[in-house]
Rosetta silent file (secondary structure, phi, psi, omega in degrees, C-alpha in Angstrom):
SEQUENCE: MKGKTVVITGATSGIGQIAAEQLARMGARIIMVARDVSRANRTLGQLGLIAPGINHRVYIGDLSLISETKRIAAEIAAHEQSIDVLINNAGAMFSAREVTQDGIERTFATNHLSYFVLTLGLVNVLNTAPPARIVNTASAAHKGVSVDFDDLQCARRYKALQAYGKSKLCNILFTRELARRLKDRGIVANCLHPGFVATRFGDQSGGVLSLAVRVAKLFAISPHRGAQTIVYLASDPQAAQFTGDYFYKMRPTAPSRAAQDDASAALLWSRSIELSDGTSG
SCORE:     score description
SCORE:     0.000 S_00000001
   1 L     0.000    1.381 -178.161  -24.330   -4.916   38.410 S_00000001
   2 L   -60.375  128.265  178.919  -21.908   -4.321   35.547 S_00000001
   3 L    83.028   -0.856 -178.852  -19.316   -1.762   36.544 S_00000001
   4 L   -94.811  150.010 -179.221  -20.424   -1.689   40.183 S_00000001
   5 E  -107.223  127.772 -177.368  -18.136   -2.275   43.151 S_00000001
   6 E  -120.172  123.132  171.816  -19.288   -4.547   45.974 S_00000001
   7 E   -98.338  129.804 -177.945  -17.516   -4.849   49.337 S_00000001
   8 E  -140.284  136.377  173.732  -18.421   -8.043   51.180 S_00000001
   9 E  -101.985  156.298  179.441  -17.284   -9.677   54.411 S_00000001
  10 L    65.915   39.090 -174.357  -17.520  -13.395   55.085 S_00000001
  11 L  -103.792    9.180 -178.327  -17.156  -14.229   51.390 S_00000001
  12 L   -93.686   -0.404  177.307  -14.709  -17.130   51.597 S_00000001
  13 L  -163.378  167.965  171.024  -17.383  -19.734   52.386 S_00000001
  14 H    60.875 -147.072 -174.578  -21.113  -20.306   52.695 S_00000001
  15 H   -66.265  -30.066  178.320  -23.710  -17.787   51.636 S_00000001
  16 H   -65.046  -42.181  178.967  -21.143  -14.991   51.411 S_00000001
  17 H   -66.487  -42.858  179.302  -19.092  -16.875   48.848 S_00000001
  18 H   -62.707  -43.228  179.298  -22.168  -17.798   46.818 S_00000001
  19 H   -61.955  -44.037  179.266  -23.379  -14.178   46.892 S_00000001
  20 H   -61.182  -43.715 -179.385  -19.967  -12.906   45.793 S_00000001
  21 H   -65.214  -42.191 -178.976  -19.837  -15.393   42.925 S_00000001
  22 H   -67.558  -39.742  178.607  -23.368  -14.599   41.752 S_00000001
  23 H   -67.949  -34.835  175.904  -22.776  -10.843   41.863 S_00000001
  24 H   -64.011  -40.983  177.315  -19.513  -11.328   39.955 S_00000001
  25 H   -61.277  -28.304  179.912  -21.433  -13.248   37.271 S_00000001
  26 L   -83.320   -2.017  176.176  -23.733  -10.239   37.028 S_00000001
  27 L   109.317   -1.383 -176.628  -20.742   -8.014   36.287 S_00000001
  28 L   -75.138  149.667  169.505  -19.835   -6.677   39.732 S_00000001
  29 E   -91.911  125.511 -172.998  -16.291   -6.083   40.921 S_00000001
  30 E  -103.033  130.140  171.508  -15.889   -7.839   44.272 S_00000001
  31 E  -115.025  112.841 -178.482  -13.792   -6.570   47.174 S_00000001
  32 E   -95.982  147.038  167.191  -13.584   -9.198   49.890 S_00000001
  33 E  -115.986  121.859 -173.443  -12.634   -8.754   53.524 S_00000001
  34 E  -142.788  160.068  178.457  -11.352  -12.021   54.959 S_00000001
  35 L  -100.579  -37.088 -175.361   -9.289  -13.404   57.815 S_00000001
  36 L   -93.159  117.578 -174.750   -7.924  -16.623   56.291 S_00000001
  37 H   -64.358  -45.348 -175.950   -5.368  -15.952   53.547 S_00000001
  38 H   -65.544  -44.370  178.134   -5.559  -19.351   51.847 S_00000001
  39 H   -65.824  -37.538  178.797   -9.368  -19.400   51.656 S_00000001
  40 H   -62.767  -43.423 -179.633   -9.368  -15.789   50.469 S_00000001
  41 H   -66.658  -36.611  176.723   -6.933  -16.569   47.672 S_00000001
  42 H   -63.995  -44.431  179.628   -8.979  -19.591   46.595 S_00000001
  43 H   -66.193  -39.273  178.382  -12.136  -17.504   46.445 S_00000001
  44 H   -62.048  -40.892  176.594  -10.306  -14.724   44.618 S_00000001
  45 H   -63.245  -40.033  178.228   -9.118  -17.262   42.054 S_00000001
  46 H   -64.660  -40.268  177.675  -12.649  -18.555   41.600 S_00000001
  47 H   -63.622  -35.636  177.327  -13.948  -15.030   41.057 S_00000001
  48 H   -64.956  -33.418  177.029  -11.278  -14.556   38.415 S_00000001
  49 H   -73.446  -38.512 -178.353  -12.556  -17.613   36.578 S_00000001
  50 H   -70.314  -43.787 -176.541  -16.184  -16.507   36.871 S_00000001
  51 L  -132.841   75.556 -178.859  -15.558  -12.904   35.819 S_00000001
  52 L   -66.851  152.672  177.827  -12.138  -12.607   34.132 S_00000001
  53 L    84.441    2.124  177.344  -10.670   -9.215   33.384 S_00000001
  54 L  -109.346  135.361 -175.538  -12.127   -7.605   36.514 S_00000001
  55 L   -82.926   70.096  173.780   -9.771   -6.442   39.251 S_00000001
  56 L   -65.328  149.139 -176.991  -11.326   -8.238   42.209 S_00000001
  57 E  -135.749  162.250  174.691   -9.438   -7.583   45.445 S_00000001
  58 E  -136.586  140.260  174.450   -9.098   -8.969   48.957 S_00000001
  59 E  -117.651  130.782 -175.260   -8.155   -7.291   52.224 S_00000001
  60 E  -102.404  131.897  176.526   -6.947   -9.499   55.065 S_00000001
  61 L   179.076  165.976 -178.974   -7.728   -8.782   58.700 S_00000001
  62 L   -97.617  107.344 -176.015   -9.524   -9.910   61.847 S_00000001
  63 L   -72.939   -6.524  174.768  -12.917   -8.226   61.997 S_00000001
  64 L   -78.344   -9.909 -179.048  -13.325   -9.088   65.666 S_00000001
  65 L  -107.018  127.861 -177.027  -10.697   -6.407   66.397 S_00000001
  66 H   -61.786  -44.089 -178.520  -11.692   -2.756   66.179 S_00000001
  67 H   -62.510  -39.272  178.994   -8.236   -1.574   65.131 S_00000001
  68 H   -67.021  -42.096  179.844   -8.085   -4.151   62.335 S_00000001
  69 H   -65.118  -40.772  177.065  -11.554   -3.254   61.087 S_00000001
  70 H   -64.260  -40.681  179.298  -10.682    0.448   61.094 S_00000001
  71 H   -62.063  -46.931 -179.712   -7.439   -0.277   59.229 S_00000001
  72 H   -61.624  -44.870  179.555   -9.237   -2.294   56.553 S_00000001
  73 H   -59.961  -42.911 -179.791  -11.917    0.375   56.149 S_00000001
  74 H   -64.896  -39.430  179.476   -9.260    3.072   55.791 S_00000001
  75 H   -66.632  -42.574  178.468   -7.343    1.049   53.193 S_00000001
  76 H   -64.987  -45.582 -178.275  -10.456    0.388   51.131 S_00000001
  77 H   -62.591  -33.836  179.900  -11.591    4.012   51.386 S_00000001
  78 H   -73.303  -28.410 -174.962   -8.152    5.227   50.282 S_00000001
  79 H   -92.255  -30.329 -173.917   -8.097    2.904   47.280 S_00000001
  80 L  -102.167  131.341  176.193  -11.705    3.112   46.056 S_00000001
  81 L   -73.920  -34.588  179.137  -13.250    6.234   44.594 S_00000001
  82 L  -157.056  151.223  177.859  -16.749    4.918   45.169 S_00000001
  83 E  -124.980  134.630 -178.084  -18.550    1.838   46.476 S_00000001
  84 L   -95.141  -34.180 -179.013  -21.970    0.778   45.262 S_00000001
  85 E  -140.492  134.217  171.777  -22.809   -2.020   47.700 S_00000001
  86 E  -118.164  120.671  179.236  -21.527   -2.923   51.168 S_00000001
  87 E  -114.107  108.808  174.681  -22.499   -6.387   52.420 S_00000001
  88 E   -89.853  106.420 -171.762  -21.769   -7.053   56.095 S_00000001
  89 L  -128.117  -19.519 -176.789  -22.056  -10.821   56.260 S_00000001
  90 L   -61.996  140.553  179.444  -19.253  -12.219   58.444 S_00000001
  91 L  -160.747  160.836 -178.598  -20.465  -13.885   61.624 S_00000001
  92 L  -156.272  164.062  176.174  -19.536  -16.405   64.264 S_00000001
  93 L  -138.613  138.714 -174.850  -20.785  -18.163   67.397 S_00000001
  94 L  -126.388  131.201 -175.359  -18.659  -19.246   70.356 S_00000001
  95 L   -67.080  -32.564  179.586  -19.554  -21.914   72.913 S_00000001
  96 L  -119.975  152.756 -179.277  -17.686  -20.156   75.732 S_00000001
  97 L   -68.361  126.438  175.985  -17.341  -16.451   76.457 S_00000001
  98 L  -124.735  150.500  179.250  -14.167  -15.004   74.951 S_00000001
  99 E  -119.605  134.773 -179.809  -12.827  -11.472   75.113 S_00000001
 100 L   -77.321  176.543  176.691  -10.847   -9.848   72.312 S_00000001
 101 L   -62.481  -22.004  177.995   -7.676   -7.799   72.702 S_00000001
 102 L   -82.806   -3.790 -177.203   -9.962   -4.752   72.798 S_00000001
 103 L    80.822   20.757 -178.344  -11.736   -6.148   75.861 S_00000001
 104 L  -108.238  137.213  175.780  -14.927   -6.813   73.873 S_00000001
 105 E   -57.732  133.273 -165.376  -16.907  -10.057   74.039 S_00000001
 106 H   -66.818  -35.950  178.304  -16.043  -11.825   70.775 S_00000001
 107 H   -62.587  -47.952  179.629  -19.582  -12.599   69.533 S_00000001
 108 H   -63.384  -40.869 -178.919  -20.652   -8.977   69.955 S_00000001
 109 H   -65.246  -45.617 -175.854  -17.373   -7.734   68.447 S_00000001
 110 H   -74.464  -45.125 -170.209  -17.531   -9.988   65.380 S_00000001
 111 H   -88.217  -24.116  178.637  -21.244   -9.945   64.647 S_00000001
 112 H  -117.313  -56.557 -173.706  -22.154   -6.360   65.501 S_00000001
 113 H   -62.195  -32.591  178.168  -19.202   -4.027   66.048 S_00000001
 114 H   -64.026  -40.333  176.311  -17.481   -5.138   62.846 S_00000001
 115 H   -59.743  -47.924 -175.391  -20.619   -4.171   60.893 S_00000001
 116 H   -63.479  -50.602 -174.839  -20.774   -0.841   62.692 S_00000001
 117 H   -69.123  -43.431 -179.825  -17.091    0.090   62.409 S_00000001
 118 H   -64.640  -42.391 -179.881  -16.636   -1.027   58.800 S_00000001
 119 H   -62.407  -47.603 -179.601  -19.788    0.774   57.674 S_00000001
 120 H   -65.700  -29.958  178.678  -18.848    4.045   59.347 S_00000001
 121 H   -73.730  -20.711 -177.251  -15.353    3.761   57.909 S_00000001
 122 H  -109.570   -5.390 -170.144  -16.708    3.420   54.361 S_00000001
 123 H   -60.689  -30.858 -177.206  -19.787    5.641   54.473 S_00000001
 124 H   -78.265  -10.103  175.502  -18.037    8.612   52.876 S_00000001
 125 H  -110.161    9.836  174.806  -17.115    6.613   49.758 S_00000001
 126 E   -77.069  133.722 -179.821  -20.564    5.097   49.272 S_00000001
 127 L   -61.017  144.981  173.171  -22.183    6.232   46.035 S_00000001
 128 E  -115.513  -10.278  178.376  -25.155    8.546   46.252 S_00000001
 129 L  -145.777  101.861   -5.849  -26.048    8.622   42.537 S_00000001
 130 L   -68.768  157.619 -174.638  -27.312    6.013   42.029 S_00000001
 131 E   -62.529  138.366  177.289  -27.710    5.473   45.766 S_00000001
 132 L   -71.058  164.948  178.119  -25.522    2.825   47.351 S_00000001
 133 E  -124.608  140.501  173.074  -26.938   -0.120   49.243 S_00000001
 134 E  -116.924  128.418 -177.546  -25.911   -1.565   52.589 S_00000001
 135 E  -123.037  121.277 -179.621  -26.931   -5.150   53.293 S_00000001
 136 E  -113.732  124.398  178.347  -26.550   -6.631   56.777 S_00000001
 137 E   -80.523  109.375  176.158  -26.934  -10.359   57.390 S_00000001
 138 L  -102.449 -147.237 -179.037  -29.048  -10.757   60.526 S_00000001
 139 L  -171.122  152.693  171.885  -30.988  -13.856   61.593 S_00000001
 140 H   -66.680   -9.977  175.943  -34.300  -15.103   62.962 S_00000001
 141 H   -62.907  -11.105  178.877  -32.196  -16.022   66.004 S_00000001
 142 H   -71.485  -18.301 -176.119  -32.918  -12.468   67.177 S_00000001
 143 L   -73.192  138.272  178.101  -36.421  -13.519   68.193 S_00000001
 144 L    88.171    1.583  176.928  -37.002  -14.201   71.861 S_00000001
 145 L  -124.205  166.605  176.699  -34.037  -12.165   73.101 S_00000001
 146 L  -139.493  161.909  178.612  -33.530   -8.545   74.090 S_00000001
 147 L   -91.650  119.538  175.957  -30.555   -6.234   74.427 S_00000001
 148 L   -94.514  103.370 -175.946  -29.563   -5.634   78.047 S_00000001
 149 L   -72.604  -10.402  172.999  -27.709   -2.329   77.920 S_00000001
 150 L   -87.597  -10.980  177.928  -26.479   -2.901   81.483 S_00000001
 151 L  -146.221   58.256 -171.627  -24.829   -6.140   80.330 S_00000001
 152 L   -61.915  -28.033 -175.775  -24.283   -5.554   76.639 S_00000001
 153 L  -109.898   22.686  173.847  -21.454   -8.078   76.420 S_00000001
 154 L    54.252   42.313 -179.680  -22.997  -10.873   78.485 S_00000001
 155 L   -75.091  -33.735 -177.369  -20.440  -10.535   81.299 S_00000001
 156 L   -79.357  -36.326 -178.138  -22.876  -11.577   84.021 S_00000001
 157 L  -149.697  121.166 -178.100  -24.362  -14.524   82.175 S_00000001
 158 L  -118.804  123.011  169.073  -23.161  -16.043   78.921 S_00000001
 159 L  -130.151  129.635 -170.042  -25.035  -18.580   76.834 S_00000001
 160 H   -55.705  -48.836 -176.252  -23.788  -19.065   73.294 S_00000001
 161 H   -66.797  -37.101  177.716  -27.145  -19.133   71.527 S_00000001
 162 H   -68.412  -41.630  178.607  -28.439  -16.134   73.474 S_00000001
 163 H   -62.183  -41.234  177.597  -25.272  -14.150   72.823 S_00000001
 164 H   -64.188  -47.203  179.501  -25.556  -14.954   69.132 S_00000001
 165 H   -59.595  -39.652  178.368  -29.250  -14.019   69.066 S_00000001
 166 H   -65.516  -38.294  178.679  -28.532  -10.713   70.797 S_00000001
 167 H   -65.410  -35.323  177.729  -25.824   -9.892   68.262 S_00000001
 168 H   -72.762  -33.015  172.108  -28.302  -10.558   65.443 S_00000001
 169 H   -62.674  -39.536  176.958  -30.855   -8.343   67.180 S_00000001
 170 H   -61.783  -36.818  177.777  -28.152   -5.664   67.201 S_00000001
 171 H   -58.290  -41.600 -177.984  -27.776   -6.114   63.428 S_00000001
 172 H   -72.065  -43.912  178.256  -31.443   -5.209   62.934 S_00000001
 173 H   -62.336  -41.391  177.371  -31.377   -2.266   65.350 S_00000001
 174 H   -61.644  -42.922 -179.737  -28.206   -0.983   63.687 S_00000001
 175 H   -61.587  -42.303 -179.432  -29.823   -1.268   60.255 S_00000001
 176 H   -63.154  -46.662 -178.489  -32.859    0.728   61.375 S_00000001
 177 H   -69.685  -37.534  177.776  -30.785    3.538   62.868 S_00000001
 178 H   -62.427  -45.234  179.036  -28.371    3.528   59.921 S_00000001
 179 H   -60.286  -40.823  179.387  -31.252    3.824   57.450 S_00000001
 180 H   -62.905  -43.467 -176.875  -32.661    6.752   59.414 S_00000001
 181 H   -72.411  -27.547 -176.922  -29.311    8.560   59.445 S_00000001
 182 H   -99.352    0.821 -174.250  -28.590    7.971   55.749 S_00000001
 183 H   -58.837  -41.458 -178.146  -32.069    8.666   54.417 S_00000001
 184 H   -67.527  -21.561  177.464  -31.267   12.236   53.385 S_00000001
 185 H   -88.768   -6.354  178.533  -28.293   10.957   51.362 S_00000001
 186 L    81.799   -0.138  179.569  -30.491    8.464   49.533 S_00000001
 187 L   -78.842  132.808 -178.332  -28.410    5.473   50.669 S_00000001
 188 E  -102.368  145.871  178.845  -30.558    2.460   51.551 S_00000001
 189 E  -135.611  125.191  178.611  -29.795   -0.036   54.303 S_00000001
 190 E  -137.343  162.686  178.744  -31.616   -3.317   54.825 S_00000001
 191 E  -131.486  173.422 -173.103  -31.010   -6.567   56.682 S_00000001
 192 E  -155.148  157.892  165.961  -32.115  -10.141   56.240 S_00000001
 193 E  -106.195  116.772 -176.900  -32.603  -13.609   57.635 S_00000001
 194 L   -78.465   -9.793 -169.437  -30.997  -16.042   55.150 S_00000001
 195 L    95.982  170.263  176.811  -32.665  -19.104   56.647 S_00000001
 196 L   -84.742  111.901 -166.910  -30.890  -21.920   58.461 S_00000001
 197 E  -112.551  142.609  176.436  -28.159  -22.763   55.996 S_00000001
 198 L   -82.090   92.887  179.019  -25.747  -25.697   55.731 S_00000001
 199 L  -133.494 -170.044  176.158  -22.391  -23.862   55.788 S_00000001
 200 L   -72.492  -10.341 -174.379  -19.171  -23.854   57.837 S_00000001
 201 L   -56.568  132.290  177.218  -20.936  -21.637   60.379 S_00000001
 202 L    86.807  -11.210 -178.023  -20.727  -23.009   63.906 S_00000001
 203 L   -64.435  -29.736 -177.600  -18.155  -25.688   63.079 S_00000001
 204 L  -101.276   14.740 -177.228  -15.523  -23.890   65.121 S_00000001
 205 L   -66.156  -33.235  178.275  -17.808  -22.984   68.021 S_00000001
 206 L    98.801  149.730  172.674  -16.315  -25.675   70.196 S_00000001
 207 H    63.024 -151.529 -177.597  -17.632  -28.413   72.461 S_00000001
 208 H   -63.589  -29.199 -178.143  -21.118  -29.829   72.320 S_00000001
 209 H   -60.408  -42.856  178.763  -22.344  -26.749   70.454 S_00000001
 210 H   -60.917  -42.293  178.921  -20.330  -27.640   67.339 S_00000001
 211 H   -63.569  -43.675 -179.656  -21.770  -31.164   67.367 S_00000001
 212 H   -62.864  -40.041  179.801  -25.323  -29.864   67.783 S_00000001
 213 H   -65.484  -42.178 -179.413  -24.877  -27.439   64.899 S_00000001
 214 H   -63.247  -38.968  177.929  -23.514  -30.168   62.614 S_00000001
 215 H   -66.306  -44.121 -178.836  -26.499  -32.401   63.372 S_00000001
 216 H   -61.678  -30.788 -177.825  -28.955  -29.561   62.794 S_00000001
 217 H   -66.762  -14.439  175.424  -27.396  -28.858   59.399 S_00000001
 218 H   -61.951  -21.766 -177.823  -28.756  -32.159   58.155 S_00000001
 219 H  -110.786   12.262 -174.726  -32.086  -30.326   57.911 S_00000001
 220 L   -87.855  164.413  176.693  -30.720  -27.003   56.615 S_00000001
 221 E   -84.412  168.305 -178.482  -31.175  -25.345   53.246 S_00000001
 222 L   -76.906  155.701  175.482  -28.382  -25.003   50.682 S_00000001
 223 H   -58.420  -32.629  179.002  -26.031  -21.979   50.617 S_00000001
 224 H   -62.169  -42.266  177.270  -27.422  -21.101   47.179 S_00000001
 225 H   -69.341  -38.489 -179.786  -30.904  -20.679   48.622 S_00000001
 226 H   -65.125  -28.705 -177.486  -29.532  -18.862   51.639 S_00000001
 227 H   -82.726  -11.647 -172.756  -27.704  -16.347   49.443 S_00000001
 228 H   -56.888  -43.615 -176.113  -30.765  -15.416   47.384 S_00000001
 229 H   -72.535  -33.776  174.834  -31.933  -12.579   49.618 S_00000001
 230 H   -59.646  -49.915 -179.062  -28.436  -11.101   49.893 S_00000001
 231 H   -62.429  -41.041  178.418  -28.151  -10.997   46.094 S_00000001
 232 H   -59.747  -49.940 -178.027  -31.678   -9.582   45.794 S_00000001
 233 H   -66.463  -28.899 -178.789  -31.008   -6.741   48.247 S_00000001
 234 H   -81.039  -23.860 -167.551  -27.671   -5.981   46.605 S_00000001
 235 H  -130.299  -30.350 -171.579  -28.858   -5.947   43.004 S_00000001
 236 L   -73.655  131.481  179.550  -32.595   -5.934   42.345 S_00000001
 237 H   -57.205  -35.065 -179.612  -34.050   -2.516   41.378 S_00000001
 238 H   -64.914  -30.956 -177.958  -37.179   -3.183   43.453 S_00000001
 239 H   -66.825  -24.185 -179.375  -35.101   -3.665   46.601 S_00000001
 240 H   -70.225  -10.222  177.970  -33.876   -0.063   46.380 S_00000001
 241 H   -76.793  -14.815 -175.303  -37.401    1.077   47.268 S_00000001
 242 L  -107.408  150.464  169.198  -36.929   -0.171   50.828 S_00000001
 243 L  -153.910  142.028 -178.384  -34.725    1.028   53.645 S_00000001
 244 L    78.255   14.177 -174.315  -34.502    0.044   57.301 S_00000001
 245 L  -103.376  163.393  179.862  -36.371   -3.198   56.623 S_00000001
 246 E  -115.368  124.837 -173.369  -35.844   -6.836   57.577 S_00000001
 247 E  -114.668  149.190  170.544  -36.195   -9.388   54.764 S_00000001
 248 E  -144.957  130.069 -176.928  -36.764  -13.119   54.553 S_00000001
 249 L    54.171   42.915  174.906  -37.090  -15.001   51.249 S_00000001
 250 L    65.040   21.780  177.124  -36.705  -11.701   49.366 S_00000001
 251 E  -131.129  140.076  174.715  -39.719  -10.163   51.078 S_00000001
 252 E   -66.214  137.647  179.644  -39.891   -7.578   53.864 S_00000001
 253 L  -142.272  159.618 -176.303  -41.202   -9.095   57.061 S_00000001
 254 L   -80.693  126.572  171.956  -41.692   -7.890   60.601 S_00000001
 255 L   -78.627 -172.629 -179.915  -38.889   -8.679   63.048 S_00000001
 256 L   -65.049  164.630  178.622  -39.530   -9.055   66.770 S_00000001
 257 L   -60.727  -39.969  179.298  -40.961   -6.195   68.801 S_00000001
 258 H   -61.119  -32.373 -179.073  -37.569   -5.660   70.429 S_00000001
 259 H   -76.760  -10.565  179.873  -36.035   -5.237   66.960 S_00000001
 260 H  -102.928    9.739 -176.821  -38.523   -2.440   66.166 S_00000001
 261 L   -84.545  104.356 -176.686  -37.626   -0.325   69.203 S_00000001
 262 H   -67.444  -29.801  177.331  -36.213    2.933   67.819 S_00000001
 263 H   -66.512  -40.354  176.661  -35.047    4.088   71.246 S_00000001
 264 H   -65.982  -37.254  178.655  -32.963    0.928   71.595 S_00000001
 265 H   -62.660  -43.371  179.393  -31.587    1.455   68.095 S_00000001
 266 H   -67.458  -39.878  179.603  -30.452    4.973   68.968 S_00000001
 267 H   -67.951  -39.978  177.384  -28.958    3.851   72.282 S_00000001
 268 H   -60.973  -39.453  178.327  -27.110    0.971   70.628 S_00000001
 269 H   -59.586  -48.771 -177.883  -25.615    3.447   68.156 S_00000001
 270 H   -66.044  -38.839  177.897  -24.272    5.685   70.916 S_00000001
 271 H   -67.968  -34.970  178.533  -22.913    2.741   72.898 S_00000001
 272 H   -68.044  -36.555  174.738  -21.260    1.359   69.770 S_00000001
 273 H   -61.026  -47.035  179.400  -19.569    4.711   69.190 S_00000001
 274 H   -58.790  -47.846 -177.127  -18.225    4.619   72.757 S_00000001
 275 H   -68.074  -40.312 -177.836  -16.951    1.046   72.430 S_00000001
 276 H   -75.804  -16.761  173.966  -15.402    1.510   69.000 S_00000001
 277 L   -89.077    1.333  176.845  -13.617    4.649   70.212 S_00000001
 278 L    92.793    5.365  178.676  -12.056    2.600   72.980 S_00000001
 279 L   -87.148  130.222  179.921  -14.257    3.788   75.821 S_00000001
 280 L   -73.375  158.170  178.351  -15.371    1.005   78.165 S_00000001
 281 L   151.671    0.000    0.000  -19.023    0.560   79.022 S_00000001
């Protein structure tokens, strides 16, 4: 990874922070996208200690907002001549349905649309020689749910775990369609299930859900183990042989049947274009 530039979201805690630190140790220059200034500065300082003399950077913004995500993508694209790896890792879960300033349900906005908008905003500065890699953090929570395109944002019925699972299903469908569209450019795109990891995730969900998540974390794996597949997909030469795949424990594995539906992947892409352009639907 020496001399390579890695853009990563959700890198101020948990598996994202561990992945950023490990890639920095391997020689990568890290560009973080974060919402919390103090946590971002702490992580930036840690990266400076791990890999001194490298100009790591941070961009601050709220990835649940389309305008903010577009602004960040434009700023990175204007500053960077080329990007070698893009890791979409930021995610959240909310106990009650919330709507952003854009009128988008917050789980869907944070966990799917931010991946979509940031990726499309950076795609023209992704390296093609050697081919860049896009890594999307999905989850096994996608199993047992489906995408209802007539109620994409859970307006009729909202359950936190289902909304989260649907957003993770969207991550896999997006990865499949992205890989198909970028295949001729040689850019690879893969996604992963990190495992159930003991991180800050879910602590701010609110209500009984936060308590349930904290109890469940007593049986979770460490962030270091959870970050392994992210680092593998971002750096290992063997991982570049795959595109459009879903990984768990550094191995490609089959996601749910719903996650393998290419028609749904194409439809999600078109609906995401409409929503990110400000068109309701």
